[in-house]
DOBA-900880 format. One record per atom (N, C-alpha, C, O, CB): residue number from 1; atom name; x, z, y. Coordinates in Angstrom, 2 decimals. Atoms other than C-alpha are relative to their C-alpha. Glycine has a CB too. Layout:
BEGIN
    nr   atom         x         z         y
   NUM     CA         X         Z         Y
...
//
This chain:
BEGIN
    nr   atom         x         z         y
     1      N      1.20     -0.34     -1.33
     1     CA     -0.08      0.11      0.04
     1      C      0.87     -0.04      1.03
     1      O      1.80      0.77      0.97
     1     CB     -0.91      1.62      0.06
     2      N     -0.90      0.22     -1.40
     2     CA      1.64     -0.91      3.46
     2      C     -0.81      1.15      0.75
     2      O     -1.81      1.82      0.53
     2     CB     -0.09     -1.81      0.89
     3      N      0.35     -1.18     -0.89
     3     CA      1.61      1.28      6.27
     3      C     -1.20      0.15      0.83
     3      O     -1.62      1.21      1.29
     3     CB      0.94      0.14      0.84
     4      N      1.33      0.16     -1.20
     4     CA     -1.55     -0.18      8.50
     4      C     -0.72      0.35     -1.21
     4      O     -1.56      1.23     -1.00
     4     CB     -0.50     -1.73      1.01
     5      N      1.17     -0.43      1.03
     5     CA     -3.40      0.24      5.16
     5      C     -0.49      1.58      0.03
     5      O     -1.62      2.06      0.11
     5     CB      0.56     -0.30     -1.57
     6      N     -0.47     -1.38      0.48
     6     CA     -2.31      3.73      4.63
     6      C     -0.67      0.83      1.25
     6      O     -1.57      1.67      1.13
     6     CB      1.86      0.19     -0.18
     7      N      0.57     -0.66     -1.45
     7     CA     -2.90      4.78      8.59
     7      C     -1.86     -0.14     -0.24
     7      O     -2.52      0.84      0.12
     7     CB      0.70     -1.20      1.71
     8      N      1.30      0.25     -0.34
     8     CA     -6.70      3.33      8.16
     8      C     -0.53      1.19     -1.13
     8      O     -1.33      2.04     -0.76
     8     CB     -0.53     -1.76     -0.18
     9      N      0.29     -1.05      1.25
     9     CA     -7.10      5.55      4.64
     9      C      0.18      1.23      0.60
     9      O     -0.89      1.84      0.59
     9     CB      1.01     -0.09     -1.35
    10      N     -0.46     -1.01     -0.54
    10     CA     -5.44      8.51      6.36
    10      C     -1.39      0.45      1.33
    10      O     -1.95      1.54      1.45
    10     CB      1.66     -0.47      0.52
    11      N      1.04      0.12     -1.42
    11     CA     -8.02      8.05      9.62
    11      C     -1.17      0.25     -0.83
    11      O     -1.81      1.25     -0.50
    11     CB     -0.11     -1.69      1.02
    12      N      1.36     -0.27      0.57
    12     CA    -11.07      7.84      7.08
    12      C     -0.14      1.80     -0.76
    12      O     -1.07      2.59     -0.87
    12     CB     -0.23     -1.38     -1.32
    13      N     -0.07     -1.60      0.88
    13     CA     -9.97     11.26      5.13
    13      C      0.13      0.72      1.35
    13      O     -0.45      1.77      1.09
    13     CB      1.59      0.39     -1.32
    14      N     -0.11     -0.69     -0.80
    14     CA     -9.31     12.77      8.60
    14      C     -1.22      0.29      0.37
    14      O     -1.63      1.46      0.38
    14     CB      0.75     -0.37      0.76
    15      N      1.26     -0.17     -0.42
    15     CA    -12.65     12.03      9.78
    15      C     -1.16      0.79     -1.05
    15      O     -2.03      1.47     -0.51
    15     CB     -0.38     -1.40      0.34
    16      N      0.80     -0.64      1.18
    16     CA    -14.59     13.34      6.13
    16      C      1.10      1.51      0.41
    16      O      0.36      2.49      0.50
    16     CB      0.15     -1.02     -2.00
    17      N     -0.60     -1.53     -0.04
    17     CA    -12.15     16.57      6.70
    17      C     -0.20      0.69      1.03
    17      O      0.14      1.87      1.03
    17     CB      1.34      0.13     -0.11
    18      N     -0.29     -0.47     -1.37
    18     CA    -12.73     17.07     10.37
    18      C      0.98      0.30      0.50
    18      O      0.86      1.21      1.33
    18     CB     -0.46      0.78      0.28
    19      N     -1.68     -0.07     -0.51
    19     CA     -8.90     16.96     11.19
    19      C     -0.14     -0.48      1.03
    19      O      0.32     -1.63      0.98
    19     CB      1.20     -0.76     -0.74
    20      N     -0.01      0.38     -1.14
    20     CA     -9.56     16.41     14.69
    20      C      1.23     -0.63      0.70
    20      O      1.24     -1.51      1.56
    20     CB     -0.38      0.94      0.52
    21      N     -1.10      0.45     -0.79
    21     CA     -5.78     16.29     15.35
    21      C      0.75     -0.89     -0.63
    21      O      1.25     -1.75      0.10
    21     CB      0.79      0.98      0.42
    22      N     -0.03      1.39      0.90
    22     CA     -4.77     13.94     12.68
    22      C     -0.71     -1.24      0.59
    22      O     -0.26     -2.31      1.01
    22     CB     -0.73      0.24     -1.44
    23      N      0.85      1.24     -0.20
    23     CA     -7.52     11.91     13.38
    23      C      0.34     -0.59      1.52
    23      O      0.37     -1.81      1.66
    23     CB     -1.69      0.39     -0.18
    24      N     -0.57      0.87     -1.13
    24     CA     -6.34     11.40     17.28
    24      C      1.22     -0.45     -0.31
    24      O      1.43     -1.57      0.15
    24     CB      0.11      0.64      1.28
    25      N     -1.33      0.33      0.09
    25     CA     -2.87     11.12     16.22
    25      C      0.01     -1.40     -0.77
    25      O      0.57     -2.33     -0.19
    25     CB      0.81      1.17     -0.73
    26      N      0.32      1.23      0.47
    26     CA     -3.75      8.27     13.78
    26      C     -0.58     -1.25      0.78
    26      O     -0.17     -2.40      0.96
    26     CB     -0.76      0.27     -0.87
    27      N      0.71      1.21     -1.13
    27     CA     -6.17      6.54     16.08
    27      C      1.24     -0.21      1.03
    27      O      1.57     -1.39      1.00
    27     CB     -1.66      0.66      1.04
    28      N     -1.12      0.12     -0.90
    28     CA     -3.20      6.79     18.70
    28      C      0.64     -1.04     -0.32
    28      O      0.62     -2.12      0.28
    28     CB      0.86      1.04      0.04
    29      N     -1.18      0.60      0.59
    29     CA     -0.62      5.49     16.59
    29      C     -0.72     -1.86     -0.20
    29      O     -0.39     -2.90      0.36
    29     CB      0.49      1.05     -1.76
    30      N      0.59      1.38      0.00
    30     CA     -2.96      2.53     15.38
    30      C     -0.50     -0.95      1.48
    30      O     -0.84     -2.13      1.56
    30     CB     -1.27      0.24     -0.88
    31      N      0.62      0.65     -1.36
    31     CA     -3.97      1.78     19.08
    31      C      1.62     -0.67      0.50
    31      O      1.88     -1.76      1.03
    31     CB     -0.89      1.46      1.36
    32      N     -1.65      0.67     -0.41
    32     CA      0.04      1.35     19.65
    32      C      0.41     -0.71     -0.78
    32      O      1.28     -1.42     -0.27
    32     CB      1.18      0.85      0.14
    33      N     -0.24      0.98      0.74
    33     CA      0.46     -0.61     16.69
    33      C     -0.79     -1.25      0.55
    33      O     -0.13     -2.23      0.91
    33     CB     -0.30      0.39     -1.34
    34      N      0.53      1.35     -0.56
    34     CA     -2.11     -3.24     17.87
    34      C      0.35     -0.37      1.25
    34      O      0.56     -1.57      1.39
    34     CB     -1.36     -0.07      0.04
    35      N     -0.74      0.23     -1.32
    35     CA     -0.87     -3.09     21.49
    35      C      1.09     -0.76     -0.15
    35      O      1.19     -1.89      0.33
    35     CB      0.43      1.18      0.64
    36      N     -0.82      0.75     -0.05
    36     CA      2.30     -3.78     20.46
    36      C     -0.07     -1.34     -0.88
    36      O      1.01     -1.92     -0.75
    36     CB      0.94      0.74     -0.17
    37      N      0.27      0.80      1.00
    37     CA      1.25     -6.51     17.89
    37      C     -0.69     -1.20      1.01
    37      O     -0.21     -2.33      0.93
    37     CB     -0.95      0.75     -1.25
    38      N      0.60      0.84     -1.12
    38     CA     -1.10     -8.30     20.92
    38      C      1.42     -0.49      0.65
    38      O      1.43     -1.72      0.78
    38     CB     -1.11      0.93      1.14
    39      N     -0.98      0.62     -0.73
    39     CA      2.60     -8.70     22.79
    39      C      0.87     -0.68     -0.64
    39      O      1.32     -1.74     -0.19
    39     CB      0.62      0.75      0.68
    40      N     -0.92      0.47      0.94
    40     CA      4.83     -9.18     19.72
    40      C     -0.39     -0.75     -1.20
    40      O      0.43     -1.44     -1.79
    40     CB      0.65      0.99     -0.39
    41      N     -0.07      0.83      1.44
    41     CA      2.98    -10.63     16.59
    41      C     -0.19      1.13     -1.05
    41      O      0.21      2.30     -1.09
    41     CB      1.61     -0.87     -0.29
    42      N      0.19     -0.64      1.56
    42     CA      1.98     -9.48     13.30
    42      C      1.35      0.97     -0.06
    42      O      2.42      0.44      0.22
    42     CB      0.03     -1.38     -1.47
    43      N     -1.07     -0.78      0.83
    43     CA      4.37     -6.46     12.09
    43      C      0.13      0.45     -0.99
    43      O     -0.91      1.09     -1.11
    43     CB      0.29      0.75      0.29
    44      N     -0.16      0.16      1.55
    44     CA      5.33     -5.99      8.47
    44      C      0.31      1.51      0.19
    44      O      0.46      1.92      1.34
    44     CB      1.28     -1.20     -0.81
    45      N     -0.13     -1.50     -0.27
    45     CA      5.89     -1.98      7.68
    45      C      1.58      0.00      0.43
    45      O      1.76      1.21      0.40
    45     CB     -0.41      1.08     -1.46
    46      N     -1.22     -0.28     -1.01
    46     CA      9.75     -2.17      9.44
    46      C     -0.41     -0.05      1.45
    46      O     -0.01      0.70      2.34
    46     CB      1.18     -1.08     -0.20
    47      N      0.70     -0.12     -1.38
    47     CA      7.84     -3.04     12.38
    47      C     -0.67      1.08      0.39
    47      O     -0.23      1.75      1.32
    47     CB     -0.88     -0.90      0.18
    48      N      0.69     -1.56      0.34
    48     CA      5.59     -0.14     11.95
    48      C      0.47      1.03      0.08
    48      O      0.01      1.91      0.82
    48     CB     -0.38      0.26     -1.09
    49      N     -0.35     -1.05     -0.15
    49     CA      7.74      2.13     11.24
    49      C      1.09      0.17      1.54
    49      O      1.55      1.25      1.93
    49     CB      0.55      0.29     -1.39
    50      N     -0.84     -0.33     -1.16
    50     CA      9.84      1.55     14.47
    50      C     -0.91      0.38      1.12
    50      O     -0.54      1.06      2.08
    50     CB      0.93     -1.19      0.40
    51      N      1.18     -0.22     -1.12
    51     CA      6.80      1.79     16.59
    51      C     -0.32      1.44     -0.53
    51      O     -0.94      2.02      0.35
    51     CB     -1.52     -1.23     -0.01
    52      N      0.49     -1.37      0.38
    52     CA      6.13      5.29     14.75
    52      C      1.41      0.69      0.60
    52      O      1.27      1.58      1.45
    52     CB     -0.40      0.27     -1.85
    53      N     -1.15     -0.48     -0.38
    53     CA      9.92      6.11     15.35
    53      C      0.07      0.41      1.58
    53      O      0.24      1.53      2.06
    53     CB      0.96     -0.99     -0.39
    54      N      0.35     -0.09     -1.37
    54     CA      9.42      5.09     19.07
    54      C     -0.75      1.24      0.53
    54      O     -0.41      1.96      1.47
    54     CB     -0.75     -1.12      0.28
    55      N      1.07     -1.02     -0.76
    55     CA      6.45      7.47     19.56
    55      C      0.45      1.28     -0.13
    55      O      0.39      1.96      0.89
    55     CB     -1.51      0.00     -0.56
    56      N     -0.84     -0.78      0.20
    56     CA      8.32     10.23     17.89
    56      C      1.32      0.25      0.83
    56      O      1.72      1.41      0.97
    56     CB      0.16     -0.25     -1.02
    57      N     -1.14     -0.41     -1.17
    57     CA     11.29     10.10     20.29
    57      C     -0.81      0.39      1.54
    57      O     -0.42      1.24      2.34
    57     CB      1.19     -1.56      0.28
    58      N      0.77     -0.13     -1.54
    58     CA      8.77      9.94     23.46
    58      C     -0.50      1.72     -0.34
    58      O     -0.42      2.56      0.55
    58     CB     -1.75     -1.46      0.32
    59      N      1.01     -1.42     -0.11
    59     CA      6.85     13.37     22.08
    59      C      1.11      0.44     -0.38
    59      O      1.05      1.45      0.32
    59     CB     -1.53      0.41     -0.90
    60      N     -1.03     -0.96     -0.08
    60     CA     10.25     14.91     21.10
    60      C      1.10      0.30      1.25
    60      O      1.96      1.18      1.34
    60     CB      0.69     -0.31     -1.06
    61      N     -0.37     -0.02     -1.58
    61     CA     11.30     13.94     25.02
    61      C     -0.49      0.73      0.62
    61      O      0.15      1.45      1.38
    61     CB     -0.17     -0.98      0.72
    62      N      0.84     -1.12     -0.88
    62     CA      8.73     15.84     26.41
    62      C     -0.43      1.16     -0.32
    62      O     -1.05      1.89      0.46
    62     CB     -1.05     -0.38      0.39
    63      N     -0.26     -1.20      0.55
    63     CA      8.91     18.55     24.10
    63      C      1.03      0.89      0.94
    63      O      0.72      1.95      1.48
    63     CB      0.55     -0.27     -1.43
    64      N     -0.92     -0.67     -0.49
    64     CA     12.04     19.51     25.62
    64      C     -0.76      0.66      1.73
    64      O     -0.72      1.77      2.26
    64     CB      1.43     -1.11     -0.01
    65      N      0.55     -0.32     -1.76
    65     CA     10.19     19.37     29.47
    65      C     -0.74      1.16     -0.35
    65      O     -0.43      2.20      0.22
    65     CB     -1.17     -1.31      0.97
    66      N      0.80     -1.01      0.04
    66     CA      7.36     21.57     27.91
    66      C      0.71      1.52     -0.50
    66      O      0.24      2.64     -0.30
    66     CB     -1.09     -0.51     -0.89
    67      N     -0.89     -1.49      0.26
    67     CA     10.03     24.28     26.56
    67      C      0.20      0.61      0.85
    67      O      0.00      1.82      0.97
    67     CB      1.22      0.06     -0.47
    68      N     -0.84     -0.88     -1.03
    68     CA     11.82     24.51     29.71
    68      C     -1.14      0.44      1.03
    68      O     -0.86      1.30      1.87
    68     CB      1.37     -0.93      0.84
    69      N      0.94     -0.47     -0.72
    69     CA      8.59     24.91     31.43
    69      C     -1.10      1.38     -0.23
    69      O     -1.97      1.89      0.47
    69     CB     -0.58     -1.06      0.10
    70      N      0.56     -1.19      1.32
    70     CA      7.44     27.73     28.64
    70      C     -1.68     -0.15      0.17
    70      O     -2.45      0.76      0.49
    70     CB      0.59      2.10      0.37
    71      N      1.10      0.18      0.64
    71     CA      4.30     25.90     27.84
    71      C      0.02     -0.16     -1.49
    71      O      0.04     -1.22     -2.12
    71     CB     -0.53     -0.98      0.55
    72      N      0.31      0.38      1.34
    72     CA      3.99     27.08     24.34
    72      C     -1.11     -0.73     -0.55
    72      O     -1.15     -1.14     -1.71
    72     CB     -0.02      0.95     -0.59
    73      N      1.26      0.36      1.27
    73     CA      0.47     25.80     23.59
    73      C      0.37     -1.44      0.09
    73      O      0.16     -2.25     -0.81
    73     CB     -1.99      0.37      0.37
    74      N     -0.04      1.81      0.32
    74     CA      1.35     22.32     24.34
    74      C      1.23     -0.01     -0.47
    74      O      1.39     -1.23     -0.44
    74     CB     -0.15     -1.25      1.36
    75      N     -0.95     -0.11      1.09
    75     CA      4.63     22.87     22.33
    75      C     -0.70     -0.13     -1.00
    75      O     -0.44     -1.13     -1.67
    75     CB      0.77      1.14     -0.10
    76      N      0.47     -0.41      1.53
    76     CA      2.73     23.73     19.47
    76      C     -0.78     -1.38     -0.31
    76      O     -0.62     -1.95     -1.39
    76     CB     -1.15      1.58     -0.15
    77      N      0.98      1.10     -0.01
    77     CA      0.23     20.81     20.05
    77      C      0.90     -1.06     -0.63
    77      O      0.79     -1.63     -1.72
    77     CB     -0.62     -0.40      1.52
    78      N     -0.95      1.31      0.01
    78     CA      2.98     18.31     20.37
    78      C      0.88      0.04     -1.12
    78      O      1.20     -1.02     -1.64
    78     CB      0.92     -0.15      1.30
    79      N     -0.70     -0.15      1.60
    79     CA      5.02     19.61     17.21
    79      C     -0.70     -0.20     -1.35
    79      O     -0.20     -0.47     -2.44
    79     CB      0.48      1.40     -0.19
    80      N      0.56      0.66      1.23
    80     CA      2.09     19.02     15.06
    80      C     -0.32     -1.43      0.33
    80      O     -0.52     -2.20     -0.61
    80     CB     -1.30      0.74     -0.52
    81      N     -0.15      1.38      0.50
    81     CA      1.86     15.77     16.15
    81      C      1.04     -0.94     -0.32
    81      O      0.81     -2.05     -0.79
    81     CB     -0.50     -0.54      0.64
    82      N     -1.25      0.46      0.64
    82     CA      5.37     14.86     15.48
    82      C      0.34      0.33     -1.34
    82      O      1.29     -0.27     -1.85
    82     CB      1.01      0.42      0.69
    83      N     -0.11     -0.38      1.75
    83     CA      5.02     16.68     11.56
    83      C     -1.10     -1.01     -0.60
    83      O     -1.04     -1.27     -1.80
    83     CB     -0.52      1.93     -0.49
    84      N      1.01      0.97      0.48
    84     CA      1.83     14.06     11.36
    84      C      0.70     -1.32     -0.02
    84      O      0.69     -2.14     -0.93
    84     CB     -1.30     -0.05      0.89
    85      N     -0.37      1.68      0.23
    85     CA      3.61     10.99     12.50
    85      C      1.37     -0.19     -0.68
    85      O      1.58     -1.33     -1.11
    85     CB      0.11     -0.88      1.54
    86      N     -1.01     -0.07      1.11
    86     CA      7.20     12.02     10.52
    86      C     -0.53     -0.34     -1.47
    86      O      0.20     -0.66     -2.41
    86     CB      0.59      1.43     -0.01
    87      N      0.53     -0.14      1.75
    87     CA      5.14     11.90      7.26
    87      C     -0.16     -1.55      0.05
    87      O     -0.38     -1.98     -1.08
    87     CB     -1.78      1.10     -0.54
    88      N      0.12      1.48      0.42
    88     CA      4.88      7.95      7.78
    88      C      1.47     -0.63      0.26
    88      O      1.58     -1.86      0.22
    88     CB     -1.24     -0.83      0.93
    89      N     -1.55      0.35     -0.18
    89     CA      8.89      7.69      8.46
    89      C      0.58      0.19     -1.50
    89      O      0.38      1.21     -2.16
    89     CB      0.85      1.10      1.19
    90      N     -1.17     -0.57      0.80
    90     CA     11.34      7.37      5.73
    90      C      0.72      1.24     -0.21
    90      O      1.06      1.85      0.81
    90     CB      0.78     -0.54      0.25
    91      N     -0.44     -1.21     -0.01
    91     CA     12.80     10.28      4.42
    91      C      2.05     -0.40      0.44
    91      O      2.89     -1.20      0.02
    91     CB     -0.55      0.80     -1.77
    92      N     -1.19      0.24     -0.88
    92     CA     16.01     10.69      6.70
    92      C      1.45      0.71     -0.99
    92      O      1.47      1.60     -1.84
    92     CB     -0.34      0.91      1.73
    93      N     -1.24     -0.17      0.73
    93     CA     19.65     10.82      5.50
    93      C      0.36      1.29      0.47
    93      O      0.04      1.81      1.54
    93     CB      1.10     -1.09      0.22
    94      N     -0.55     -1.36     -0.29
    94     CA     21.43     14.06      5.11
    94      C      1.25     -0.13      0.99
    94      O      1.47     -1.35      1.01
    94     CB      0.44      0.75     -1.40
    95      N     -1.14     -0.07     -0.80
    95     CA     24.63     14.54      7.61
    95      C      1.03     -0.36     -0.70
    95      O      1.94     -0.90     -0.07
    95     CB      0.22      1.17      0.55
    96      N     -1.24      0.55      0.40
    96     CA     27.06     13.83      4.98
    96      C     -0.20     -1.29     -0.54
    96      O      0.78     -1.99     -0.76
    96     CB      0.69      0.82     -0.92
    97      N      0.09      1.22      0.53
    97     CA     25.33     10.81      3.59
    97      C      0.14     -0.80      1.51
    97      O      0.84     -1.80      1.36
    97     CB     -1.43     -0.23     -0.97
    98      N     -0.68      0.82     -0.80
    98     CA     25.73      9.35      7.13
    98      C      1.27     -0.19      0.50
    98      O      1.73     -1.31      0.73
    98     CB     -0.45      0.03      0.71
    99      N     -1.07     -0.18      0.24
    99     CA     28.80     10.60      7.61
    99      C      0.90     -0.95     -0.69
    99      O      1.94     -1.37     -0.18
    99     CB     -0.08      0.92     -0.44
   100      N     -0.62      0.98      0.89
   100     CA     29.86      8.31      4.73
   100      C     -0.41     -1.35      0.44
   100      O      0.46     -2.20      0.59
   100     CB     -0.38      0.23     -1.45
   101      N      0.34      1.29     -0.59
   101     CA     27.90      5.42      5.96
   101      C      0.47     -0.47      1.32
   101      O      0.34     -1.67      1.58
   101     CB     -1.28     -0.04      0.06
   102      N     -0.69      0.27     -1.47
   102     CA     29.63      5.54      9.68
   102      C      1.50     -0.01     -0.44
   102      O      2.26     -0.88     -0.02
   102     CB     -0.33      1.32      1.31
   103      N     -1.53      0.70      0.22
   103     CA     33.11      5.91      8.06
   103      C      0.18     -0.96     -0.44
   103      O      1.20     -1.55     -0.09
   103     CB      0.81      0.49     -0.68
   104      N     -0.37      0.90      0.59
   104     CA     32.52      3.25      5.82
   104      C      0.07     -1.16      0.94
   104      O      0.92     -2.06      0.96
   104     CB     -0.71     -0.10     -1.06
   105      N     -0.11      1.43     -1.10
   105     CA     31.68      0.82      8.63
   105      C      1.15      0.60      1.02
   105      O      1.81     -0.41      1.25
   105     CB     -1.79     -0.46      1.06
   106      N     -0.95     -0.37     -1.04
   106     CA     34.05      2.28     11.03
   106      C      1.62     -0.50     -0.72
   106      O      2.30     -1.24     -0.02
   106     CB     -0.18      1.86      0.36
   107      N     -0.69      0.51      0.96
   107     CA     36.82      1.63      8.21
   107      C      0.47     -1.30      0.42
   107      O      1.48     -1.73      0.99
   107     CB     -0.72     -0.02     -1.17
   108      N      0.17      1.35      0.32
   108     CA     35.55     -1.75      7.63
   108      C      0.54     -1.06      1.13
   108      O      1.13     -2.13      1.03
   108     CB     -1.48     -0.18     -0.27
   109      N      0.31      0.73     -1.30
   109     CA     35.27     -2.71     11.28
   109      C      1.27      0.16      0.68
   109      O      1.60     -0.72      1.48
   109     CB     -1.27      0.57      0.88
   110      N     -1.40      0.24     -0.33
   110     CA     38.96     -1.44     12.01
   110      C      0.53     -0.83     -1.06
   110      O      1.19     -1.74     -0.57
   110     CB      0.81      1.28      0.16
   111      N     -0.91      0.83      1.00
   111     CA     40.38     -3.13      9.13
   111      C     -0.14     -1.84      0.46
   111      O      0.75     -2.69      0.36
   111     CB     -0.70      0.36     -1.86
   112      N      0.26      1.45     -0.38
   112     CA     38.94     -6.54     10.36
   112      C      0.51     -0.44      1.39
   112      O      1.12     -1.49      1.55
   112     CB     -1.50     -0.26     -0.03
   113      N     -0.43     -0.07     -1.21
   113     CA     39.59     -5.99     14.01
   113      C      1.83     -0.17      0.07
   113      O      2.34     -1.02      0.79
   113     CB     -0.61      1.40      0.54
   114      N     -1.51     -0.29      0.07
   114     CA     43.52     -5.18     13.38
   114      C      0.67     -0.61     -1.04
   114      O      1.84     -0.99     -0.96
   114     CB      0.29      1.37     -0.13
   115      N     -0.83      0.81      1.29
   115     CA     44.18     -6.72      9.91
   115      C      0.55      1.27     -0.91
   115      O      1.02      0.99     -2.01
   115     CB      1.56     -1.11      0.63
   116      N     -0.15     -1.08      0.51
   116     CA     44.85     -2.82      8.94
   116      C     -0.85      1.30      0.75
   116      O     -1.24      1.32      1.91
   116     CB      1.39      0.09     -0.05
   117      N      0.68     -0.92     -1.17
   117     CA     43.15      0.56      9.73
   117      C      1.23      0.43      0.53
   117      O      2.38      0.24      0.13
   117     CB     -1.07      1.34     -0.45
   118      N     -0.70     -0.77     -0.91
   118     CA     44.47      2.63     12.53
   118      C     -0.86      0.87      0.89
   118      O     -1.87      0.58      1.53
   118     CB      0.80     -0.86      0.77
   119      N      1.19     -0.92     -0.86
   119     CA     43.10      5.60     14.16
   119      C     -0.53     -0.39      1.59
   119      O      0.30     -0.71      2.43
   119     CB      0.66      1.58      0.18
   120      N      0.43      0.36     -1.14
   120     CA     41.18      4.90     17.10
   120      C      0.16     -1.33      0.70
   120      O      0.05     -1.39      1.93
   120     CB      0.40      0.79      0.62
   121      N     -0.10      1.33     -0.41
   121     CA     41.75      0.97     17.35
   121      C     -1.16     -0.49      0.47
   121      O     -1.15     -1.50      1.17
   121     CB      0.44     -0.79     -0.96
   122      N      0.95      0.99     -0.52
   122     CA     38.53      0.12     18.03
   122      C     -0.67      0.58      1.94
   122      O     -1.41     -0.04      2.71
   122     CB     -1.47      0.01     -1.45
   123      N      0.01     -0.48     -1.21
   123     CA     38.42      2.30     21.31
   123      C     -1.75      0.37      0.32
   123      O     -2.56      0.47     -0.59
   123     CB      0.78     -1.15      1.00
   124      N      1.10     -0.65     -0.66
   124     CA     35.24      3.49     23.70
   124      C     -0.83     -1.53     -0.09
   124      O     -1.93     -1.72     -0.60
   124     CB      0.38      0.82      1.73
   125      N      0.82      1.17     -0.29
   125     CA     34.40     -0.12     24.51
   125      C     -0.69     -0.66     -0.82
   125      O     -1.48     -1.51     -0.41
   125     CB      0.58     -0.82      0.45
   126      N      0.74      0.65      1.32
   126     CA     33.12     -1.17     21.07
   126      C     -0.93      1.16     -0.96
   126      O     -1.15      1.00     -2.16
   126     CB      1.33     -0.70     -1.09
   127      N      0.73     -0.81      0.52
   127     CA     30.94      2.10     20.50
   127      C     -1.45     -0.40     -0.10
   127      O     -2.17     -0.02     -1.03
   127     CB      0.20      1.08      0.62
   128      N      1.42      0.64     -0.20
   128     CA     27.74      0.43     21.39
   128      C     -0.47     -1.02     -1.27
   128      O     -1.61     -1.06     -1.72
   128     CB      0.03     -0.92      1.48
   129      N      0.07      0.85      0.78
   129     CA     28.30     -2.25     18.88
   129      C     -0.10      0.58     -1.27
   129      O     -0.85      0.13     -2.14
   129     CB      0.90     -0.80      0.18
   130      N     -0.08     -0.41      1.27
   130     CA     29.21      0.00     16.15
   130      C     -1.07      0.77     -0.27
   130      O     -1.55      0.74     -1.40
   130     CB      1.11      0.62     -0.28
   131      N      1.49     -0.57      0.11
   131     CA     26.09      2.17     16.78
   131      C     -1.06     -1.17     -0.47
   131      O     -1.90     -0.93     -1.34
   131     CB     -0.52      0.61      1.55
   132      N      1.13      1.11      0.48
   132     CA     23.98     -1.02     16.29
   132      C      0.02     -0.35     -1.18
   132      O     -0.99     -0.56     -1.86
   132     CB      0.01     -1.23      0.61
   133      N      0.13      0.65      1.40
   133     CA     25.54     -2.17     13.18
   133      C     -0.14      1.54     -0.98
   133      O     -0.69      1.40     -2.08
   133     CB      1.62     -1.17     -0.43
   134      N      0.59     -1.33      0.87
   134     CA     25.11      1.61     11.57
   134      C     -1.53      0.10      0.21
   134      O     -2.21      0.16     -0.82
   134     CB      0.72      1.56      0.55
   135      N      1.89      0.12     -0.21
   135     CA     21.22      1.61     12.88
   135      C     -0.27     -1.08     -1.15
   135      O     -0.87     -0.74     -2.17
   135     CB     -0.72     -0.77      1.91
   136      N      0.64      1.17      0.78
   136     CA     20.78     -1.95     11.13
   136      C      0.11      0.60     -1.52
   136      O     -0.81      0.49     -2.33
   136     CB      0.89     -1.60      0.24
   137      N     -0.57     -0.21      1.52
   137     CA     22.65     -0.53      7.82
   137      C     -1.18      1.28     -0.46
   137      O     -1.93      1.17     -1.44
   137     CB      2.05      0.63     -0.05
   138      N      0.79     -1.01      0.42
   138     CA     20.70      2.92      7.83
   138      C     -1.47     -0.45     -0.19
   138      O     -2.03     -0.12     -1.24
   138     CB      0.13      1.08      0.94
   139      N      1.00      0.31     -0.11
   139     CA     17.57      1.44      8.68
   139      C     -1.10      0.63     -0.01
   139      O     -1.95      0.48     -0.89
   139     CB      0.00     -0.59     -0.50
   140      N      1.26     -1.16     -0.22
   140     CA     15.08      4.09      9.99
   140      C      0.45      1.00     -0.66
   140      O     -0.15      2.03     -0.36
   140     CB     -1.55     -0.30     -0.56
   141      N     -0.36     -1.31      0.77
   141     CA     16.65      6.53      7.83
   141      C      0.95      0.75      0.63
   141      O      1.52      1.64      0.00
   141     CB      0.50     -0.22     -1.36
   142      N     -0.59     -1.31     -0.89
   142     CA     18.49      8.35     10.62
   142      C     -0.09     -0.45      1.42
   142      O      0.06     -1.60      1.82
   142     CB      1.70      0.44     -0.34
   143      N      0.54      0.23     -1.19
   143     CA     17.55      8.92     14.06
   143      C      1.43     -0.57      0.95
   143      O      2.57     -0.11      0.85
   143     CB     -0.81      1.47      0.54
   144      N     -0.95      0.39     -0.74
   144     CA     19.49      6.89     16.64
   144      C      1.03      1.13      0.75
   144      O      2.22      0.87      0.55
   144     CB     -0.68     -0.79      0.87
   145      N     -0.57     -0.89     -0.35
   145     CA     20.85      9.97     18.47
   145      C      0.80      0.58     -1.14
   145      O      1.94      0.97     -0.89
   145     CB     -0.82      0.74      0.60
   146      N     -1.26     -0.74      0.86
   146     CA     22.48     11.37     15.38
   146      C      1.02     -1.05     -0.62
   146      O      2.06     -0.65     -1.12
   146     CB     -0.62      0.95     -1.37
   147      N     -1.03      1.15      0.22
   147     CA     24.21      7.80     14.58
   147      C      0.56     -0.18      1.15
   147      O      1.46     -1.02      1.08
   147     CB     -0.51     -1.33     -0.49
   148      N     -0.85      0.23     -1.22
   148     CA     25.44      7.89     18.18
   148      C      0.75      1.02     -0.32
   148      O      1.78      0.55     -0.79
   148     CB     -0.60      0.02      1.47
   149      N     -0.72     -1.01      0.45
   149     CA     26.94     11.24     17.40
   149      C      0.74     -0.14     -0.67
   149      O      1.89      0.05     -0.27
   149     CB     -0.43      0.75     -0.39
   150      N     -0.97      0.30      0.76
   150     CA     28.46     10.40     14.64
   150      C      1.07     -0.96      0.01
   150      O      2.20     -0.72     -0.41
   150     CB     -0.45     -0.13     -0.80
   151      N     -1.08      0.78     -0.54
   151     CA     30.21      7.48     15.73
   151      C      0.90      0.28      0.79
   151      O      2.06     -0.13      0.70
   151     CB     -0.31     -0.82      0.46
   152      N     -1.26     -0.51     -1.02
   152     CA     31.82      9.21     18.64
   152      C      0.71      0.66     -0.64
   152      O      1.90      0.37     -0.67
   152     CB     -0.26      0.82      1.20
   153      N     -0.64     -0.36      0.86
   153     CA     32.56     11.62     16.25
   153      C      1.65     -0.84     -0.62
   153      O      2.83     -0.70     -0.29
   153     CB     -1.09      0.05     -0.81
   154      N     -0.78      0.91      0.72
   154     CA     34.36      9.11     13.99
   154      C      1.14     -0.34      0.87
   154      O      2.30     -0.21      0.48
   154     CB     -0.79     -1.22     -0.43
   155      N     -0.94      0.69     -0.74
   155     CA     36.15      7.67     16.72
   155      C      0.90      0.67      0.52
   155      O      1.89      0.01      0.84
   155     CB     -0.46     -0.65      0.88
   156      N     -0.39     -1.10     -0.84
   156     CA     37.47     10.80     18.33
   156      C      1.36      0.12     -1.04
   156      O      2.21      0.99     -0.85
   156     CB     -1.24      1.46      0.20
//
């Protein structure tokens, strides 16, 4: 079952269970997917996962502001939304798995650039390119912020 079909089924179940929070989140998510598809065409599961990940990131960014303002009521509500949305995302990689992928890609890239591995050979000017490569490889299984931090750590 693809993600869009799963969202429809979950919406029906939330209606039957009178789960207003989940129902609202799923309806909002379906709306965001539909709006994205109007502008960019039909999306497969990978596209839907990117949309969901984008929404999770937006909510997490807002959570920081709510926490600093002392709005615990809004923090709890938004954390519940994040938990519902994250259920539709693929299982996230552990730090060790991500570190292995980053090390492998950085090592391979240094070999291609220099003909031999040399620490720091890539420099800071290629960090963005490396982050992009790692993000494509992990394919939604790691947050971009985590990937960025690991790549920068690896290049130091």
